[in-house]
Backbone atoms as SQL, in Angstrom:
CREATE TABLE atoms (id INTEGER PRIMARY KEY, chain TEXT, resi INTEGER, resn TEXT, atom TEXT, x REAL, y REAL, z REAL);
INSERT INTO atoms VALUES
  (1, 'A', 1, 'MET', 'N', -56.220, -37.005, -143.449),
  (2, 'A', 1, 'MET', 'CA', -56.454, -37.065, -142.011),
  (3, 'A', 1, 'MET', 'C', -55.116, -37.321, -141.305),
  (4, 'A', 2, 'PRO', 'N', -54.830, -36.559, -140.241),
  (5, 'A', 2, 'PRO', 'CA', -53.567, -36.748, -139.511),
  (6, 'A', 2, 'PRO', 'C', -53.498, -38.120, -138.843),
  (7, 'A', 3, 'ASN', 'N', -52.307, -38.586, -138.723),
  (8, 'A', 3, 'ASN', 'CA', -52.056, -39.847, -138.035),
  (9, 'A', 3, 'ASN', 'C', -52.250, -39.624, -136.534),
  (10, 'A', 4, 'PRO', 'N', -53.211, -40.301, -135.883),
  (11, 'A', 4, 'PRO', 'CA', -53.469, -40.057, -134.458),
  (12, 'A', 4, 'PRO', 'C', -52.314, -40.478, -133.553),
  (13, 'A', 5, 'TYR', 'N', -51.393, -41.265, -134.064),
  (14, 'A', 5, 'TYR', 'CA', -50.248, -41.694, -133.261),
  (15, 'A', 5, 'TYR', 'C', -49.086, -40.726, -133.374),
  (16, 'A', 6, 'LYS', 'N', -49.173, -39.786, -134.309),
  (17, 'A', 6, 'LYS', 'CA', -48.091, -38.838, -134.531),
  (18, 'A', 6, 'LYS', 'C', -48.359, -37.485, -133.876),
  (19, 'A', 7, 'TYR', 'N', -49.627, -37.145, -133.655),
  (20, 'A', 7, 'TYR', 'CA', -49.994, -35.841, -133.118),
  (21, 'A', 7, 'TYR', 'C', -50.853, -35.996, -131.876),
  (22, 'A', 8, 'LYS', 'N', -50.691, -35.064, -130.943),
  (23, 'A', 8, 'LYS', 'CA', -51.497, -35.003, -129.717),
  (24, 'A', 8, 'LYS', 'C', -51.938, -33.562, -129.536),
  (25, 'A', 9, 'SER', 'N', -52.974, -33.359, -128.779),
  (26, 'A', 9, 'SER', 'CA', -53.437, -32.004, -128.515),
  (27, 'A', 9, 'SER', 'C', -53.220, -31.666, -127.044),
  (28, 'A', 10, 'ILE', 'N', -53.199, -30.371, -126.762),
  (29, 'A', 10, 'ILE', 'CA', -53.067, -29.893, -125.391),
  (30, 'A', 10, 'ILE', 'C', -54.135, -28.832, -125.150),
  (31, 'A', 11, 'SER', 'N', -54.496, -28.636, -123.910),
  (32, 'A', 11, 'SER', 'CA', -55.445, -27.588, -123.535),
  (33, 'A', 11, 'SER', 'C', -54.687, -26.465, -122.852),
  (34, 'A', 12, 'LEU', 'N', -54.992, -25.240, -123.266),
  (35, 'A', 12, 'LEU', 'CA', -54.340, -24.067, -122.691),
  (36, 'A', 12, 'LEU', 'C', -55.398, -23.065, -122.263),
  (37, 'A', 13, 'LYS', 'N', -55.071, -22.280, -121.230),
  (38, 'A', 13, 'LYS', 'CA', -55.958, -21.195, -120.829),
  (39, 'A', 13, 'LYS', 'C', -56.030, -20.177, -121.963),
  (40, 'A', 14, 'THR', 'N', -57.143, -19.485, -122.039),
  (41, 'A', 14, 'THR', 'CA', -57.339, -18.487, -123.085),
  (42, 'A', 14, 'THR', 'C', -56.254, -17.424, -123.041),
  (43, 'A', 15, 'SER', 'N', -55.858, -17.018, -121.849),
  (44, 'A', 15, 'SER', 'CA', -54.803, -16.000, -121.729),
  (45, 'A', 15, 'SER', 'C', -53.468, -16.524, -122.258),
  (46, 'A', 16, 'THR', 'N', -53.213, -17.807, -122.077),
  (47, 'A', 16, 'THR', 'CA', -51.976, -18.406, -122.587),
  (48, 'A', 16, 'THR', 'C', -52.005, -18.462, -124.107),
  (49, 'A', 17, 'VAL', 'N', -53.150, -18.769, -124.684),
  (50, 'A', 17, 'VAL', 'CA', -53.280, -18.806, -126.140),
  (51, 'A', 17, 'VAL', 'C', -53.059, -17.410, -126.724),
  (52, 'A', 18, 'SER', 'N', -53.544, -16.387, -126.043),
  (53, 'A', 18, 'SER', 'CA', -53.324, -15.012, -126.504),
  (54, 'A', 18, 'SER', 'C', -51.830, -14.694, -126.536),
  (55, 'A', 19, 'LYS', 'N', -51.119, -15.085, -125.502),
  (56, 'A', 19, 'LYS', 'CA', -49.668, -14.873, -125.462),
  (57, 'A', 19, 'LYS', 'C', -48.973, -15.687, -126.543),
  (58, 'A', 20, 'LEU', 'N', -49.445, -16.903, -126.763),
  (59, 'A', 20, 'LEU', 'CA', -48.866, -17.768, -127.791),
  (60, 'A', 20, 'LEU', 'C', -49.058, -17.163, -129.175),
  (61, 'A', 21, 'ASN', 'N', -50.213, -16.561, -129.432),
  (62, 'A', 21, 'ASN', 'CA', -50.446, -15.905, -130.722),
  (63, 'A', 21, 'ASN', 'C', -49.425, -14.804, -130.972),
  (64, 'A', 22, 'ILE', 'N', -49.117, -14.047, -129.942),
  (65, 'A', 22, 'ILE', 'CA', -48.124, -12.973, -130.064),
  (66, 'A', 22, 'ILE', 'C', -46.741, -13.568, -130.319),
  (67, 'A', 23, 'LEU', 'N', -46.385, -14.582, -129.555),
  (68, 'A', 23, 'LEU', 'CA', -45.078, -15.215, -129.737),
  (69, 'A', 23, 'LEU', 'C', -44.939, -15.848, -131.113),
  (70, 'A', 24, 'ALA', 'N', -46.019, -16.427, -131.630),
  (71, 'A', 24, 'ALA', 'CA', -45.975, -17.076, -132.940),
  (72, 'A', 24, 'ALA', 'C', -45.644, -16.067, -134.038),
  (73, 'A', 25, 'LYS', 'N', -46.072, -14.815, -133.855),
  (74, 'A', 25, 'LYS', 'CA', -45.779, -13.771, -134.842),
  (75, 'A', 25, 'LYS', 'C', -44.358, -13.251, -134.711),
  (76, 'A', 26, 'GLU', 'N', -43.798, -13.288, -133.481),
  (77, 'A', 26, 'GLU', 'CA', -42.503, -12.656, -133.223),
  (78, 'A', 26, 'GLU', 'C', -41.340, -13.638, -133.116),
  (79, 'A', 27, 'LEU', 'N', -41.626, -14.911, -133.040),
  (80, 'A', 27, 'LEU', 'CA', -40.580, -15.908, -132.790),
  (81, 'A', 27, 'LEU', 'C', -39.523, -15.915, -133.880),
  (82, 'A', 28, 'ILE', 'N', -39.941, -15.919, -135.120),
  (83, 'A', 28, 'ILE', 'CA', -39.026, -15.858, -136.259),
  (84, 'A', 28, 'ILE', 'C', -39.402, -14.614, -137.053),
  (85, 'A', 29, 'PRO', 'N', -38.532, -13.604, -137.070),
  (86, 'A', 29, 'PRO', 'CA', -38.858, -12.349, -137.745),
  (87, 'A', 29, 'PRO', 'C', -39.248, -12.584, -139.217),
  (88, 'A', 30, 'GLY', 'N', -40.336, -11.955, -139.625),
  (89, 'A', 30, 'GLY', 'CA', -40.791, -12.061, -140.998),
  (90, 'A', 30, 'GLY', 'C', -41.665, -13.270, -141.281),
  (91, 'A', 31, 'MET', 'N', -41.872, -14.139, -140.295),
  (92, 'A', 31, 'MET', 'CA', -42.706, -15.323, -140.482),
  (93, 'A', 31, 'MET', 'C', -43.763, -15.390, -139.398),
  (94, 'A', 32, 'HIS', 'N', -44.961, -15.790, -139.771),
  (95, 'A', 32, 'HIS', 'CA', -46.026, -16.047, -138.792),
  (96, 'A', 32, 'HIS', 'C', -46.202, -17.555, -138.708),
  (97, 'A', 33, 'LEU', 'N', -45.823, -18.126, -137.576),
  (98, 'A', 33, 'LEU', 'CA', -45.935, -19.565, -137.377),
  (99, 'A', 33, 'LEU', 'C', -47.312, -19.914, -136.834),
  (100, 'A', 34, 'SER', 'N', -47.743, -21.134, -137.095),
  (101, 'A', 34, 'SER', 'CA', -48.954, -21.624, -136.442),
  (102, 'A', 34, 'SER', 'C', -48.641, -21.783, -134.961),
  (103, 'A', 35, 'ASN', 'N', -49.669, -21.833, -134.141),
  (104, 'A', 35, 'ASN', 'CA', -49.448, -22.018, -132.707),
  (105, 'A', 35, 'ASN', 'C', -48.726, -23.328, -132.433),
  (106, 'A', 36, 'ALA', 'N', -49.112, -24.380, -133.138),
  (107, 'A', 36, 'ALA', 'CA', -48.474, -25.683, -132.935),
  (108, 'A', 36, 'ALA', 'C', -46.993, -25.618, -133.286),
  (109, 'A', 37, 'LYS', 'N', -46.658, -24.977, -134.399),
  (110, 'A', 37, 'LYS', 'CA', -45.258, -24.879, -134.808),
  (111, 'A', 37, 'LYS', 'C', -44.472, -23.992, -133.849),
  (112, 'A', 38, 'ALA', 'N', -45.099, -22.924, -133.346),
  (113, 'A', 38, 'ALA', 'CA', -44.426, -22.049, -132.390),
  (114, 'A', 38, 'ALA', 'C', -44.074, -22.809, -131.115),
  (115, 'A', 39, 'VAL', 'N', -45.003, -23.616, -130.627),
  (116, 'A', 39, 'VAL', 'CA', -44.732, -24.427, -129.434),
  (117, 'A', 39, 'VAL', 'C', -43.604, -25.402, -129.725),
  (118, 'A', 40, 'GLU', 'N', -43.635, -26.038, -130.886),
  (119, 'A', 40, 'GLU', 'CA', -42.594, -26.997, -131.260),
  (120, 'A', 40, 'GLU', 'C', -41.219, -26.332, -131.307),
  (121, 'A', 41, 'VAL', 'N', -41.139, -25.152, -131.932),
  (122, 'A', 41, 'VAL', 'CA', -39.867, -24.427, -132.027),
  (123, 'A', 41, 'VAL', 'C', -39.361, -24.050, -130.640),
  (124, 'A', 42, 'MET', 'N', -40.249, -23.554, -129.785),
  (125, 'A', 42, 'MET', 'CA', -39.825, -23.157, -128.438),
  (126, 'A', 42, 'MET', 'C', -39.351, -24.351, -127.624),
  (127, 'A', 43, 'ILE', 'N', -40.040, -25.456, -127.712),
  (128, 'A', 43, 'ILE', 'CA', -39.630, -26.646, -126.961),
  (129, 'A', 43, 'ILE', 'C', -38.295, -27.152, -127.473),
  (130, 'A', 44, 'ASP', 'N', -38.126, -27.191, -128.791),
  (131, 'A', 44, 'ASP', 'CA', -36.857, -27.658, -129.357),
  (132, 'A', 44, 'ASP', 'C', -35.711, -26.713, -129.023),
  (133, 'A', 45, 'THR', 'N', -36.001, -25.415, -128.907),
  (134, 'A', 45, 'THR', 'CA', -34.965, -24.429, -128.608),
  (135, 'A', 45, 'THR', 'C', -34.611, -24.402, -127.130),
  (136, 'A', 46, 'ILE', 'N', -35.621, -24.441, -126.278),
  (137, 'A', 46, 'ILE', 'CA', -35.410, -24.278, -124.843),
  (138, 'A', 46, 'ILE', 'C', -35.171, -25.605, -124.128),
  (139, 'A', 47, 'GLY', 'N', -35.899, -26.614, -124.499),
  (140, 'A', 47, 'GLY', 'CA', -35.801, -27.905, -123.821),
  (141, 'A', 47, 'GLY', 'C', -34.482, -28.594, -124.093),
  (142, 'A', 48, 'SER', 'N', -33.955, -29.240, -123.098),
  (143, 'A', 48, 'SER', 'CA', -32.720, -29.992, -123.274),
  (144, 'A', 48, 'SER', 'C', -33.060, -31.458, -123.520),
  (145, 'A', 49, 'PRO', 'N', -32.143, -32.217, -124.110),
  (146, 'A', 49, 'PRO', 'CA', -32.405, -33.643, -124.334),
  (147, 'A', 49, 'PRO', 'C', -32.726, -34.391, -123.040),
  (148, 'A', 50, 'GLU', 'N', -32.137, -33.969, -121.926),
  (149, 'A', 50, 'GLU', 'CA', -32.424, -34.630, -120.647),
  (150, 'A', 50, 'GLU', 'C', -33.892, -34.462, -120.265),
  (151, 'A', 51, 'ASP', 'N', -34.435, -33.244, -120.451),
  (152, 'A', 51, 'ASP', 'CA', -35.836, -32.986, -120.125),
  (153, 'A', 51, 'ASP', 'C', -36.762, -33.843, -120.971),
  (154, 'A', 52, 'ARG', 'N', -36.452, -33.984, -122.240),
  (155, 'A', 52, 'ARG', 'CA', -37.309, -34.761, -123.134),
  (156, 'A', 52, 'ARG', 'C', -37.275, -36.239, -122.797),
  (157, 'A', 53, 'ASN', 'N', -36.148, -36.737, -122.321),
  (158, 'A', 53, 'ASN', 'CA', -36.038, -38.168, -122.019),
  (159, 'A', 53, 'ASN', 'C', -36.754, -38.542, -120.730),
  (160, 'A', 54, 'THR', 'N', -36.722, -37.660, -119.719),
  (161, 'A', 54, 'THR', 'CA', -37.361, -37.995, -118.452),
  (162, 'A', 54, 'THR', 'C', -38.856, -37.768, -118.499),
  (163, 'A', 55, 'GLY', 'N', -39.285, -36.789, -119.279),
  (164, 'A', 55, 'GLY', 'CA', -40.700, -36.474, -119.347),
  (165, 'A', 55, 'GLY', 'C', -41.185, -35.683, -118.152),
  (166, 'A', 56, 'ASN', 'N', -40.284, -35.366, -117.217),
  (167, 'A', 56, 'ASN', 'CA', -40.682, -34.623, -116.025),
  (168, 'A', 56, 'ASN', 'C', -39.554, -33.680, -115.649),
  (169, 'A', 57, 'THR', 'N', -39.766, -32.381, -115.836),
  (170, 'A', 57, 'THR', 'CA', -38.711, -31.423, -115.545),
  (171, 'A', 57, 'THR', 'C', -38.415, -31.335, -114.059),
  (172, 'A', 58, 'ASN', 'N', -39.377, -31.658, -113.193),
  (173, 'A', 58, 'ASN', 'CA', -39.120, -31.621, -111.755),
  (174, 'A', 58, 'ASN', 'C', -38.062, -32.635, -111.366),
  (175, 'A', 59, 'GLU', 'N', -38.076, -33.803, -111.979),
  (176, 'A', 59, 'GLU', 'CA', -37.059, -34.810, -111.687),
  (177, 'A', 59, 'GLU', 'C', -35.693, -34.310, -112.108),
  (178, 'A', 60, 'THR', 'N', -35.620, -33.652, -113.261),
  (179, 'A', 60, 'THR', 'CA', -34.341, -33.135, -113.750),
  (180, 'A', 60, 'THR', 'C', -33.822, -32.054, -112.817),
  (181, 'A', 61, 'ILE', 'N', -34.702, -31.171, -112.338),
  (182, 'A', 61, 'ILE', 'CA', -34.293, -30.110, -111.433),
  (183, 'A', 61, 'ILE', 'C', -33.781, -30.702, -110.127),
  (184, 'A', 62, 'LYS', 'N', -34.457, -31.706, -109.585),
  (185, 'A', 62, 'LYS', 'CA', -34.024, -32.319, -108.341),
  (186, 'A', 62, 'LYS', 'C', -32.674, -32.983, -108.494),
  (187, 'A', 63, 'LYS', 'N', -32.387, -33.577, -109.646),
  (188, 'A', 63, 'LYS', 'CA', -31.113, -34.239, -109.877),
  (189, 'A', 63, 'LYS', 'C', -29.964, -33.266, -109.918),
  (190, 'A', 64, 'THR', 'N', -30.213, -32.039, -110.426),
  (191, 'A', 64, 'THR', 'CA', -29.129, -31.084, -110.577),
  (192, 'A', 64, 'THR', 'C', -28.879, -30.249, -109.320),
  (193, 'A', 65, 'THR', 'N', -29.803, -30.283, -108.349),
  (194, 'A', 65, 'THR', 'CA', -29.589, -29.468, -107.133),
  (195, 'A', 65, 'THR', 'C', -29.069, -30.300, -106.008);
């Protein structure tokens, strides 16, 4: 059983899940990632350490403009 303190779930629109399924197949050529792993890879690749620390990208955007 997964550790409930280590994992959380999110709700996505059905259309977003369909797009995520496509991205999970294409994100790393030759590998089909799970949806959870695809989201993790994208966040780690795109997100900056500043975004992760604030927890709110709007605050980060306001600080830089």
